[in-house]
C-alpha positions as CSV (number, residue, x, y, z in Angstrom):
1,M,-12.8,-58.3,-4.2
2,D,-16.2,-59.0,-2.8
3,R,-18.9,-56.3,-3.1
4,D,-22.1,-55.7,-1.4
5,P,-25.0,-57.2,-3.6
6,S,-27.0,-54.0,-3.5
7,E,-24.0,-52.1,-4.7
8,E,-23.6,-54.6,-7.6
9,D,-27.2,-54.1,-8.6
10,S,-26.8,-50.3,-8.7
11,M,-23.5,-50.3,-10.6
12,A,-25.2,-50.3,-13.9
13,D,-27.0,-47.1,-13.0
14,L,-23.8,-45.1,-12.5
15,S,-22.5,-43.0,-15.3
16,F,-18.8,-42.3,-16.1
17,E,-17.1,-39.2,-14.8
18,A,-17.6,-36.2,-17.1
19,E,-16.1,-32.8,-17.2
20,S,-17.7,-30.6,-14.5
21,P,-19.2,-27.3,-15.9
22,V,-18.1,-24.0,-14.5
23,L,-21.7,-23.2,-13.8
24,P,-24.6,-25.6,-13.2
25,P,-27.3,-25.8,-15.8
26,D,-29.4,-22.6,-16.1
27,E,-32.6,-24.4,-15.1
28,L,-31.1,-25.2,-11.7
29,L,-30.8,-21.5,-10.9
30,E,-34.2,-20.3,-12.1
31,G,-37.0,-19.1,-9.9
32,L,-35.1,-16.8,-7.5
33,P,-37.6,-14.1,-6.6
34,S,-36.2,-10.5,-6.8
35,Y,-32.7,-11.9,-7.6
36,D,-32.5,-11.1,-11.3
37,W,-29.4,-8.9,-10.6
38,L,-27.5,-12.0,-9.4
39,L,-28.3,-14.0,-12.5
40,Q,-27.3,-11.5,-15.2
41,G,-24.8,-13.0,-17.6
42,H,-22.6,-16.0,-17.2
43,G,-19.4,-16.4,-15.2
44,R,-18.1,-13.3,-13.5
45,Q,-20.1,-10.1,-13.5
46,V,-18.5,-6.7,-12.9
47,F,-20.5,-4.2,-10.8
48,F,-20.0,-0.5,-11.3
49,P,-19.2,1.4,-8.1
50,P,-21.8,3.9,-6.9
51,L,-21.2,7.5,-7.9
52,E,-21.3,8.8,-4.3
53,A,-18.3,6.5,-3.5
54,L,-16.0,8.6,-5.7
55,G,-13.7,11.1,-3.9
56,R,-13.4,14.8,-4.5
57,S,-10.3,16.5,-5.8
58,Q,-8.4,18.6,-3.3
59,E,-7.2,22.2,-3.8
60,P,-3.9,22.7,-5.7
61,A,-0.8,22.3,-3.7
62,C,1.4,25.2,-2.8
63,W,4.8,24.9,-4.5
64,S,6.7,27.6,-2.7
65,S,8.5,25.0,-0.5
66,V,9.4,23.0,-3.6
67,L,10.8,26.0,-5.5
68,E,13.0,27.0,-2.6
69,H,14.5,23.5,-2.3
70,R,17.9,23.1,-3.9
71,V,19.1,19.9,-5.3
72,P,22.4,19.0,-3.8
73,V,25.5,19.2,-6.0
74,V,27.6,16.1,-6.5
75,T,31.1,16.7,-5.1
76,E,34.3,14.8,-5.9
77,E,33.9,13.0,-2.5
78,V,30.4,12.0,-3.3
79,A,31.3,10.7,-6.7
80,R,34.2,8.7,-5.4
81,E,32.1,7.1,-2.7
82,A,29.5,6.1,-5.3
83,L,32.3,4.6,-7.5
84,L,33.8,2.7,-4.6
85,S,30.3,1.4,-3.6
86,F,29.8,0.1,-7.2
87,V,33.3,-1.6,-7.2
88,N,32.7,-3.2,-3.8
89,S,29.4,-4.7,-5.1
90,H,31.4,-6.9,-7.6
91,C,33.6,-9.6,-6.2
92,C,36.2,-9.5,-8.9
93,Y,36.6,-5.7,-9.1
94,S,39.6,-4.0,-7.4
95,S,39.0,-0.9,-5.3
96,A,42.6,0.3,-5.6
97,A,42.1,2.0,-9.0
98,A,38.8,3.6,-7.9
99,G,40.5,5.0,-4.8
100,N,43.4,6.5,-6.6
101,L,41.6,7.6,-9.7
102,I,42.1,11.3,-10.5
103,I,38.7,13.0,-11.2
104,Q,39.4,15.8,-13.7
105,E,35.8,16.8,-14.5
106,L,32.3,16.2,-13.1
107,R,29.3,16.6,-15.3
108,Q,26.1,16.5,-13.4
109,Q,22.6,16.1,-14.8
110,T,19.6,16.5,-12.6
111,L,16.6,14.3,-13.2
112,C,13.0,14.9,-12.0
113,R,10.6,12.1,-11.5
114,Y,6.8,12.1,-11.0
115,R,5.2,9.0,-9.6
116,L,1.5,8.5,-9.1
117,E,-0.1,5.6,-7.2
118,T,-3.8,5.0,-7.3
119,F,-5.3,2.5,-4.9
120,S,-8.6,1.1,-6.1
121,E,-11.2,-1.5,-5.2
122,S,-13.3,-3.5,-7.7
123,R,-16.0,-6.0,-7.1
124,V,-17.3,-8.9,-9.2
125,S,-19.8,-11.7,-8.6
126,E,-19.6,-15.3,-9.6
127,W,-21.6,-18.4,-9.0
128,T,-19.8,-21.1,-7.1
129,F,-20.8,-24.2,-5.0
130,Q,-19.7,-26.4,-2.2
131,P,-20.9,-29.8,-0.9
132,V,-23.9,-29.7,1.4
133,T,-22.8,-30.9,4.9
134,N,-24.4,-30.2,8.2
135,H,-24.1,-26.4,8.0
136,S,-27.2,-24.3,7.7
137,V,-28.0,-22.9,4.3
138,D,-28.6,-19.2,4.0
139,G,-31.2,-19.0,1.2
140,P,-33.7,-16.5,-0.1
141,Q,-36.2,-17.4,2.6
142,R,-34.0,-15.5,5.1
143,G,-34.2,-12.2,3.3
144,T,-33.1,-10.3,0.2
145,S,-29.4,-10.3,-0.8
146,P,-27.7,-7.0,-0.4
147,R,-26.2,-5.2,-3.4
148,L,-22.6,-6.0,-3.8
149,W,-21.4,-2.4,-3.1
150,D,-23.6,-2.3,0.0
151,M,-21.6,-5.2,1.6
152,K,-19.3,-3.7,4.3
153,V,-15.8,-5.3,4.4
154,Q,-12.5,-4.5,6.1
155,V,-10.3,-2.6,3.6
156,P,-6.6,-3.6,3.7
157,P,-3.9,-1.0,4.5
158,M,-3.7,1.6,1.7
159,F,-1.6,0.8,-1.3
160,Q,-1.3,-2.9,-0.3
161,E,-2.8,-5.2,-3.0
162,D,-5.1,-8.0,-1.9
163,T,-8.0,-10.2,-3.1
164,R,-10.7,-11.6,-0.9
165,K,-13.8,-13.7,-1.4
166,F,-17.1,-13.5,0.5
167,Q,-20.4,-15.4,0.3
168,V,-23.3,-13.1,-0.5
169,P,-26.0,-13.4,2.2
170,H,-29.3,-15.1,1.3
171,S,-28.1,-16.3,-2.1
172,S,-27.8,-20.0,-1.5
173,L,-29.7,-22.7,-3.4
174,V,-29.4,-26.5,-2.6
175,K,-29.6,-28.6,-5.8
176,E,-28.7,-32.2,-6.8
177,C,-25.1,-32.6,-7.8
178,H,-25.0,-31.9,-11.5
179,K,-21.9,-34.1,-12.0
180,C,-23.0,-37.4,-10.5
181,H,-26.7,-36.6,-10.8
182,G,-27.2,-37.0,-7.1
183,R,-25.6,-40.5,-6.8
184,G,-22.6,-39.4,-4.8
185,R,-20.3,-41.6,-6.9
186,Y,-19.5,-42.5,-10.5
187,K,-18.4,-45.5,-12.4
188,C,-14.6,-46.0,-12.6
189,S,-13.3,-45.2,-16.1
190,G,-10.2,-47.4,-15.5
191,C,-12.0,-50.7,-15.1
192,H,-15.5,-49.7,-16.5
193,G,-17.1,-50.6,-13.1
194,A,-15.7,-54.1,-13.0
195,G,-13.2,-53.5,-10.3
196,M,-10.6,-55.6,-12.1
197,V,-8.4,-54.9,-15.1
198,R,-6.2,-57.0,-17.4
199,C,-2.9,-57.9,-15.8
200,S,-0.1,-55.7,-17.2
201,S,2.5,-58.3,-16.6
202,C,1.0,-61.2,-18.6
203,S,-1.4,-59.1,-20.7
204,G,-4.2,-61.3,-19.5
205,T,-2.7,-64.6,-20.8
206,K,-2.2,-65.9,-17.2
207,R,1.3,-66.9,-18.1
208,K,4.4,-64.8,-19.1
209,A,5.8,-65.4,-22.6
210,K,8.1,-68.4,-22.8
211,Q,7.6,-69.2,-19.2
212,P,5.7,-72.4,-18.1
213,R,4.7,-71.1,-14.7
214,R,1.7,-69.0,-14.2
215,C,2.0,-65.2,-13.7
216,H,2.8,-64.5,-10.1
217,L,1.4,-60.9,-10.2
218,C,-2.1,-62.0,-11.0
219,S,-1.8,-65.6,-9.6
220,G,-2.6,-66.9,-13.0
221,S,-6.0,-65.2,-13.2
222,G,-5.0,-62.8,-15.9
223,R,-6.7,-59.9,-14.1
224,R,-5.7,-57.6,-11.3
225,R,-7.4,-55.2,-8.9
226,C,-8.0,-51.8,-10.5
227,S,-5.6,-49.3,-8.9
228,T,-7.8,-46.4,-9.8
229,C,-10.7,-47.3,-7.7
230,S,-9.0,-50.0,-5.4
231,G,-11.3,-52.6,-6.9
232,R,-14.5,-51.0,-5.9
233,G,-15.6,-50.3,-9.5
234,N,-16.7,-46.8,-8.6
235,K,-15.2,-43.6,-7.2
236,T,-16.6,-40.9,-4.9
237,C,-17.8,-37.9,-6.8
238,A,-15.1,-35.2,-6.4
239,T,-17.6,-32.4,-6.9
240,C,-20.0,-33.2,-4.1
241,K,-17.5,-35.3,-2.0
242,G,-20.2,-38.0,-1.9
243,E,-22.8,-35.7,-0.3
244,R,-25.0,-35.9,-3.4
245,K,-26.2,-32.3,-3.1
246,L,-24.5,-29.0,-3.7
247,E,-25.1,-25.6,-2.2
248,H,-24.9,-23.0,-5.0
249,F,-24.3,-19.4,-3.9
250,V,-23.1,-16.1,-5.2
251,Q,-19.6,-15.2,-4.3
252,L,-18.3,-11.7,-4.0
253,V,-14.7,-11.2,-5.2
254,I,-13.1,-8.0,-4.1
255,M,-9.8,-7.0,-5.6
256,W,-7.7,-4.1,-4.3
257,K,-5.1,-3.0,-6.8
258,N,-2.4,-0.4,-6.9
259,S,-2.0,1.3,-10.3
260,L,1.3,3.1,-11.0
261,F,2.2,5.9,-13.3
262,E,5.7,7.2,-13.5
263,F,7.4,9.9,-15.6
264,V,11.1,10.8,-15.7
265,S,12.1,14.2,-17.1
266,P,14.0,14.2,-20.5
267,H,17.7,13.4,-20.1
268,H,20.8,12.5,-22.2
269,L,22.0,9.7,-20.0
270,H,22.9,6.4,-21.6
271,C,21.3,4.4,-18.8
272,P,18.8,1.5,-19.0
273,R,15.3,2.5,-18.1
274,E,15.0,-0.2,-15.5
275,L,18.1,1.2,-13.6
276,L,16.5,4.7,-13.6
277,A,13.4,3.2,-12.1
278,K,15.4,1.8,-9.2
279,A,17.5,4.9,-8.8
280,R,17.1,6.9,-5.6
281,G,16.6,10.7,-5.5
282,E,15.4,13.1,-2.9
283,N,11.6,13.5,-2.4
284,L,10.8,17.1,-3.0
285,F,7.1,16.9,-2.5
286,R,4.5,14.3,-1.6
287,D,0.7,14.5,-1.5
288,E,-1.8,11.8,-0.5
289,N,-5.6,12.1,-0.5
290,A,-8.8,10.5,-1.7
291,T,-8.0,12.0,-5.1
292,V,-5.0,14.3,-5.8
293,Y,-4.9,17.4,-7.9
294,P,-2.8,17.8,-11.0
295,I,0.3,19.9,-10.7
296,V,-0.2,23.3,-12.2
297,D,2.0,26.4,-12.7
298,F,5.2,24.4,-12.0
299,P,8.5,25.6,-13.5
300,L,9.1,22.3,-15.2
301,Q,6.2,22.0,-17.7
302,D,7.0,18.4,-18.4
303,I,6.2,17.5,-14.8
304,S,2.9,19.5,-14.9
305,L,1.8,17.8,-18.1
306,A,2.8,14.3,-16.8
307,S,0.8,14.8,-13.6
308,Q,-2.3,15.7,-15.6
309,R,-1.8,12.8,-18.0
310,G,-1.2,10.3,-15.2
311,I,-4.4,11.4,-13.3
312,E,-6.5,11.3,-16.5
313,E,-5.2,7.8,-17.4
314,H,-6.0,6.4,-14.0
315,S,-9.4,8.0,-13.9
316,T,-10.3,6.7,-17.4
317,M,-8.9,3.3,-16.7
318,L,-10.7,2.8,-13.4
319,A,-13.9,4.8,-13.7
320,S,-16.0,2.1,-15.3
321,R,-14.9,-0.8,-13.1
322,A,-13.4,0.3,-9.8
323,R,-13.7,2.7,-7.0
324,I,-10.7,4.9,-6.2
325,L,-9.9,4.8,-2.5
326,Q,-6.7,6.8,-2.2
327,Q,-4.1,8.4,-4.4
328,M,-0.6,9.5,-3.7
329,F,2.1,11.1,-5.8
330,F,5.8,11.8,-5.3
331,Y,7.8,14.5,-7.0
332,S,11.5,13.8,-6.6
333,G,14.7,15.2,-8.1
334,G,18.4,15.2,-7.8
335,P,21.6,13.7,-9.1
336,F,20.2,10.1,-9.1
337,H,22.6,7.3,-8.1
338,H,21.8,3.6,-8.3
339,S,22.3,1.7,-5.0
C-alpha cells in the first residue's frame, strides 16, 4: 500500500499505544487560580452536604387511629380461597382436593411489619476529559466554579433511584493529549508501523509446504496487509479521536439512592424470610416527611424499638456522605398471605 512521503518520514516519531491513565499527569492540572477544592485528592472526591440542607424531625404521630384498627380474622372461606389460589398457580396441582378439604381448625398468627425508606442524594466530583472539537471551552477565564452543593439540578421523583452527571461550569482546561502526546495517532502494534505483516498462510516463505506454486494469499510476497491498521502503519488515537487535544473538566456525579430498613415482629412461622418480605398485609399507618419521627408509646415495644433503630441506622450511614431528601415509613399488620 502506498503512503504519503511526509507520513513515512514522521512514522518513526510515533510511539506505540500505551495504557491511558484514569487521570492526566498532575502537572497538566496545575495552576488553576482559586480552584484548590477541585484538585484535592485523586479520582472521585466526596463532598459533605451543607448542614442547612438537613431536614427537621416532625412531631410524633398520633396512634389513636392505629390502636382502634382491628386486624381482620381469617375465616374458613378466606383460608380456602388462599389454598385454591396457591394450587391454581401450579400447573400440575389438582384443585379438587383443595376444594373438598375439610378444615377442622384454623390457627392464625398476626405479624406486624415496620418498613422505613430513606431517599438521599450524594455528590462526588471526578476529573474527566473529552476531545476538543469546535465547541467553546468553559474555562476559569469565564468565572469561578460553583461549589458542588450550590449547583441546582432537577431532583427525580421521590424514592426513585437515579444517577446523573453534569459538567461543572468554568472548570475546563485544554491540554495536549497525554496518550498520543498531541500527535493524534500512534504506531500500530500489530505491524510495528510497517503496514505489512508476515503471511499467516505460508509463514513468510512465499510458498506453502510441499506445494510448488507460490502462496495465493500473499501472491508469493510472503507478506500481507496488516488487518489491524488496514496497511496504514498507524491508528487514530482512541483517546482524542485524532483531535490531538483534550478538554479536561470536573464532572459532578449525583446519585439518588433509596435505603431500606425492614423489621418483622417475632413469630413462630416456618416460612422463608424472602416469602415474608413479599407477603401482603394491611397498611395500618403511613407517614412521609423530610425526616420522620420514631414511633413512641406504641403497644408493641418491638415496633417502637425497630423504628428508633432504623432511623438511627439511616442517619448514621448517610450523615457523612449524603443529604436526606425524604423519608417514609409503613406500619402494617395482619394475617399475611403470599400472593
